[in-house]
N, C-alpha and C positions, 0 to 999 in steps of 0.2 A: 890264545890269550898270552900276553907277555908276562914275564916273571915279575916285573914291577907291579903290574895290575893285580896279579895273584897275591903278591905280598901285601898290597894295600887292602885287598878284600879280607885277607886273613887277619890283618891288624884291626880292621873295622869290626869283624865278627868277634874278635877277642874283647874289644872295648864294649860291645853290646852285651856279651856274656858277663863281663865284669860288673856292668851296671845292674843287670838283673840279679846277680848274686849278692851284690853289696846293698842295693836299695830297692830291689823289686820294681825297677822302672825300665821302660823300653819304648821306642817309637814304632808304631804300626804304620807302615806305608806301602805294603805290597798289595793293597786292595785295588780293584779294577777302576775305581773312580779317582784314585790317586790322592786321597785325603791323607794328611799326616796327622795321626792321632797319638797323643802321648798317653801311655798307660801308667797309672800310679796305683800301687797297692798299699793298703793300710791294714796290717796284720798284727796279731798278737796284742801286746799292751802298748798303748800310746805313751811314750816316755816324755816326761817334762823336764823340769830343772834338775831333778835327781835321777841318777842312773838306776835302772832296774837290775835285779840280780843277773849275773853273767849267763845263767842257763835259760833266761827268759827270752822268748822271741818278741822283739819290739819294733815299733815304728818310731823313729827319732824325729821330733818336730824340727830340730835344727837342720835336718837333711831336707825335710819336706818343704818348709817355708821358702828357702832360697830357690828350690826347684820350681815352685809355683810362680815365683817372681820371674824366673828365667822363661817359663812357658808364656807368661803374659807379655814379655818383652820380645819374644821370638815370632816374627810375622809369618814364619813358615809352618807354625803349628796351627792346625785347623780346629782341633777339638781335644777334649780331655775325658778319658774313661777312668773312673775310680773303682777299684775292686776292694771290698771291705770284708774282712773276717777278723773281727777284733773283739776282745773282752772288755774294752774301754781303757781307762787309764787316767792320766792327768787332765783335770778339767780345763785349766787355762790353756794347755797345749792343744787339746782337742778343739776348743772354741776358736783358738787362733787359726788352726788349719781350716776349720769350717768357714770362718769369715773370709779367709783368703780364697777358698774355692768359690764361695758365693759372689765374690767381687770380680772374678775373671770375666773378660769381655768375649771369650770364645765359648762355644757351646760345651756344656759339661753333662755327663751322664754317670750315675753311680749304680753299682750292682752289689747287693749284699749277698755274700756267700757264707754259709756256715753260721756266723753270728755278727750282729751289729749292735753290741750291747752298750749300755751306759752312755758314755760320751761319744760312742760310735754313732749314736742316733743323730746328733746334730751334723756330723760329717756326712752321713748318708743322705740327709735331706738338703744339704747345702748345694747339691748339684741342680742344674736346671730341670732334670728329669731323673727319677729314681726307679730302680728295679730291685726285686728281691726274689730269690729262688724259693720254690714251695717249701723246701726242707729247712730253710734258714730260720733263725730265731732272733728276736730283738727284745732285750730286757730293759724296761723302763723302771727306774727306782729313784728314791730321793738322793740328794747329794750326800756323800759320805766324807768323813775326815780321817786322814791317816795321822798317826802320831798323837801328841798330847792335845786334848780338847779342853779348853777352859770353860767351865760351865757357868757363864754369866750371860745376862740378857743381850749384851752387845755381840757376843759370839753367835748366838742363835739368830740374831737379826742379820748378821753377815752371811750366815749359811743360807738364810731365806733369800737374800739378794743374789747370791750365786745361783741358786736354784731358779730364781725368777729370770735371770739372764739366759739360762739354758732353755727354759720352757718358752720364753718370748721368741728366741731364735728359731726353735723347732716349729712353733705355731706360725711364724712369719714365712717359713720356707716349705710348708706342707699344707695339707688340707684338714689338719686336726686342730681343734681349739685348745687354747691354753688351759681352760677349765677341765676339758676331758683328759688332757695330759696329766694334770694334777690328780685326777681321780685314779688313773692307772698307776701313778707313782705310789699312791697311798693304799692300794688294794692289799688286804691282808689274807685273802683267800687262796692265793696261788702258790707263793713261794714259801716253803716249809720254814726256813730259817731267816727269812727276810721279808721286807715290805716291798711291793711292786708288782709288775705284770710282765709275763713272758708272752710275746706275740709271735706266732708262726707266720710264714710268708703271707698267706692269704688273709690272716687276721690283720697284719700290718697295713695291707691295702684297704681292707674293709674299714679300718679306723681312720683312714685318710693320711696315715703317716708316710706311706710309700705310694708312688703313683701306679705301679703295675707289677704283676707277677711275671717273671721271665728270666731267661738266662743270658749267656754271652751273645748268642745270636740276636736276640731281641734288643739287647743293649747297644750292640754295634750298629744294627739296622737303624735304630732310633737316632743314634749320634750322627750317622751319615745323612739321615734326613734333615736333622737340625743344621748340619754344616751346609748342606745344599741350600736350605732356606736362608741361611746367613749370607751365603755368597750372592743370593739374588736380591738382598737388601742393600742398596747403595750406601746407606748411612753406616750400617754395621761393617760392611766390607771395606770401608775406607781405611781401616787399620792395615789391611793386607796390601793395599796398593800404595800407601804413603811411603 
């Protein structure tokens, strides 16, 4: 191997490592079927218009949204795998990410590891197919407000509309009804200091929130299957050959 080629490989490895370190993203392309899969991680707190404290582990939506646009525009990307371990965060930012994922033209699979709480739920169900590991938990609770809350009727109606947007999205991208979601949100029997429900992996599948219990092996296998089906569909595959 020439020195130039070795140097190019070292530079490529350094760029990949930097992307993983900075944004938890990498392209998986060493598989036997030669599918190019982009890996996106959503961890910690989903950060919105306001910055989280410096010691917090965050996912910044201003990083994720442009990346998703680039993925959609890149004809060489065959699929997207989303790994989630999040406590939730900014509602508007989380919904924006979820809507972007849901509108991608390539196959998408999500995998909930550890936690997929609060606004993490819409992001988990936004993929074409979703997995959750048995030990993961997903907390469903009413919309909360940070900072000053003006106690007038208009404010409460606004909160209801925000919550309705979330439950409508979740119900539209999973097999759970909006009515059942609201029941789980308002449950007072589970959380000591809060209203809502904590679902473990199998519970989330049983409720119809997540499609299947599984880990990284199952998630990647499903995504490869969906990519293959995508390639066999001339209409969908038109994007790749254009």
